[in-house]
Each structure stands twice: as C-alpha cells, then as structure tokens.
N, C-alpha and C positions, 0 to 999 in steps of 0.2 A: 065354277066344280066340276064343269065336263075335263076341262083341260086340266085338274087335278089328277082326275080320274085315269084320262089318256099316258100321262107322265109316271103314275105308278105303275098301272098294268106295261108301259114299256119298261119301267126298273125288273119289274118279275118278268118279262121277259128273256130280258137280258144276262139277268144270274139265271135264272134256269139253262139257258144256251152256254152260258161260262160255265157253269159246274157240266152241264154233258160232253162239253171240248174238253174240259181238265178229265171227265174219267175216259174220253177217248183216248187221252194223249196217255193215260198210265196203262190201258190196254195195248196200247202201238208198243210202248216200254216193253211190257212183259211179253210180249210175241216176239218182238224183236232179239229179245236175251235167251229165249226158248231154242228160236232159232238159230242162234249164236252156239249157243253148247250143242244143238244134233250137230252143224255143222263141226266145229273142233272136236266132237264126240264121237264122230261117226267113223264107225271100223273102215280097216284099209281095204277090202274084197268094193267092188265096185256095184255089186250084185245083192250087197245085202243093206241098201238106204231104207228109211225112214221115210224117205222122200223120193220125187220125184220131179225133178227138173229139167 
C-alpha cells in the first residue's frame, strides 16, 4: 500500500512540476516577444529608451 501511495505522490509532483515548467516557458516567450517589439520599435534617438541596458 505504501509503495502505491509513493508512486501516486511522485506522479502528482511530476505533473505539477511539468505544468509549472510549461507555464514558465510561456511566460519566457511572452517576455521575449515584448522585448523584441520594444527593441525593434524603439525611437531612433538614444535618450528616449524605455529600458536601460
């Protein structure tokens, strides 16, 4: 009985980790797209940047 519960617990933990990692990948893709749009659509003058790098 205990090994079965441990396997089920491990499956739940791995499922939760997989969902969290997938969500983090989507967040990373969204941040990358926003950064690229800001980089491409920035003003030509160097003083009016919306970020400081």
